C-alpha positions in Angstrom: 0.0 0.0 0.0 2.8 2.4 0.8 4.4 1.8 -2.6 1.1 2.7 -4.3 0.6 6.0 -2.4 4.3 6.9 -2.9 3.9 6.5 -6.6 0.5 8.4 -6.7 1.8 11.5 -4.9 4.0 12.7 -7.8 1.2 12.1 -10.3 -1.4 13.9 -8.1 1.0 16.8 -7.7 1.6 17.0 -11.4 -2.1 17.0 -12.1 -2.8 19.7 -9.6 0.1 21.8 -11.0 -1.4 21.4 -14.5 -4.9 22.6 -13.3 -3.4 25.5 -11.4 -1.1 26.4 -14.2 -4.1 26.8 -16.5 -5.9 29.0 -14.1 -2.8 31.1 -13.6 -2.3 31.5 -17.3 -5.8 33.0 -17.6 -4.9 35.8 -15.2 -3.3 39.0 -16.6 0.5 38.9 -16.7 0.8 42.1 -14.6 -1.6 43.1 -12.0 -1.1 46.6 -10.7 -2.4 47.3 -7.2 -1.5 49.4 -4.3 -2.6 53.0 -5.2 -1.5 55.2 -2.3 1.1 52.8 -1.1 4.9 53.4 -0.7 5.9 50.4 -2.8 2.8 49.4 -4.9 2.6 46.2 -7.0 3.2 48.1 -10.2 6.1 48.9 -12.5 8.0 52.1 -11.9 7.6 54.0 -15.2 9.4 57.2 -14.2 11.6 58.9 -16.7 13.6 60.4 -13.8 16.1 58.6 -11.6 15.0 60.9 -8.7 11.3 59.8 -8.6 9.1 56.8 -8.8 5.9 57.0 -11.0 3.3 54.3 -10.9 0.3 53.9 -13.3 -2.9 52.0 -12.4 -5.8 51.4 -14.9 -9.3 50.5 -13.9 -12.6 50.8 -15.7 -11.2 53.2 -18.3 -9.6 55.5 -15.7 -5.8 55.9 -15.4 -4.4 56.7 -12.0 -0.9 58.1 -11.8 1.0 58.3 -8.5 4.4 59.9 -7.8 6.6 58.8 -4.9 10.0 60.1 -3.9 13.0 57.8 -3.7 12.2 56.7 -0.2 8.8 55.5 -1.2 6.9 58.5 0.3 3.7 59.1 -1.7 3.9 62.8 -2.9 0.7 63.0 -5.0 -1.6 61.3 -7.5 -4.3 62.1 -10.0 -6.8 60.3 -12.2 -7.4 61.0 -15.9 -10.1 59.8 -18.3 -11.4 61.3 -21.5 -9.2 64.4 -21.1 -10.5 65.1 -17.7 -8.1 65.2 -14.7 -8.9 64.9 -11.1 -6.3 65.3 -8.3 -6.6 62.7 -5.6 -6.4 63.4 -1.9 -3.3 61.2 -1.3 0.3 62.0 -0.7 2.2 64.7 1.2 1.9 67.1 -1.7 -1.7 66.4 -2.6 -2.6 70.1 -2.2 0.1 71.0 -4.8 -1.3 68.8 -7.7 -2.2 71.1 -10.7 -4.4 69.8 -13.5 -6.0 71.5 -16.5 -9.3 71.5 -14.5 -7.8 72.7 -11.2 -4.9 75.0 -12.0 -2.6 76.2 -9.4 -0.6 79.4 -9.7 2.9 79.3 -10.9 5.2 78.1 -8.1 7.5 80.7 -6.5 10.6 78.6 -7.1 13.8 79.0 -9.0 14.1 75.3 -9.5 13.2 74.1 -13.0 10.3 71.8 -13.7 11.4 68.2 -14.3 9.5 65.8 -16.5 9.0 62.5 -14.6 6.4 60.9 -16.9 5.2 61.2 -20.5 3.2 58.4 -22.2 2.3 60.4 -25.3 -1.1 61.4 -23.9 -0.3 62.6 -20.3 2.8 64.6 -19.2 3.8 65.0 -15.5 6.3 67.5 -14.3 7.5 68.2 -10.8 8.8 71.5 -9.5 10.6 71.4 -6.1 9.7 74.2 -3.7 12.0 76.0 -1.2 9.9 74.6 1.7 10.6 71.0 0.6 7.1 70.5 -1.0 6.8 69.6 -4.7 4.3 71.0 -7.2 3.0 68.3 -9.5 1.8 69.5 -12.9 -0.4 67.0 -14.8 -1.3 68.0 -18.4 -1.9 66.7 -21.9 1.3 65.7 -23.5 0.9 68.2 -26.4 0.8 71.1 -23.9 4.4 72.5 -23.7 4.1 76.2 -23.2 2.9 78.7 -20.6 -0.2 78.2 -18.5 -0.9 74.7 -19.6 -1.7 73.4 -16.2 0.0 75.3 -13.4 1.0 78.6 -15.0 4.7 77.7 -15.1 6.8 77.0 -18.2 7.2 73.3 -18.8 10.6 72.1 -20.1 
């Protein structure tokens, strides 16, 4: 009897792995979760080595979150159909500027840095003297004055 069970265990394990493998193959290859978290389960798509940018998609809405190098959430916004909405998450949430909710130009001598551009959405960050960061979210084709926050975008 022990010989039979001993021989059945590998066959049973192989059958279960085959069934589970089929179920796993039907799941999306990358699942992005963790909006608002320091280290979300999403790829870092930042174009800057000084910032982390994470993109989440759900029900036709794209959520873009910016974290600093220590994982601290600085701000986030949602975009769908050309409409932007700043989200109430991150230490700089009050400094997120969108085409629908424009902030005045920052009183900073630091240049704006592009941290994300996917061809449709462009995100720039402008460090402030007080340690805060203004995030400007705008359409990618917007590159001049007063596109989202009143400042010139590089």
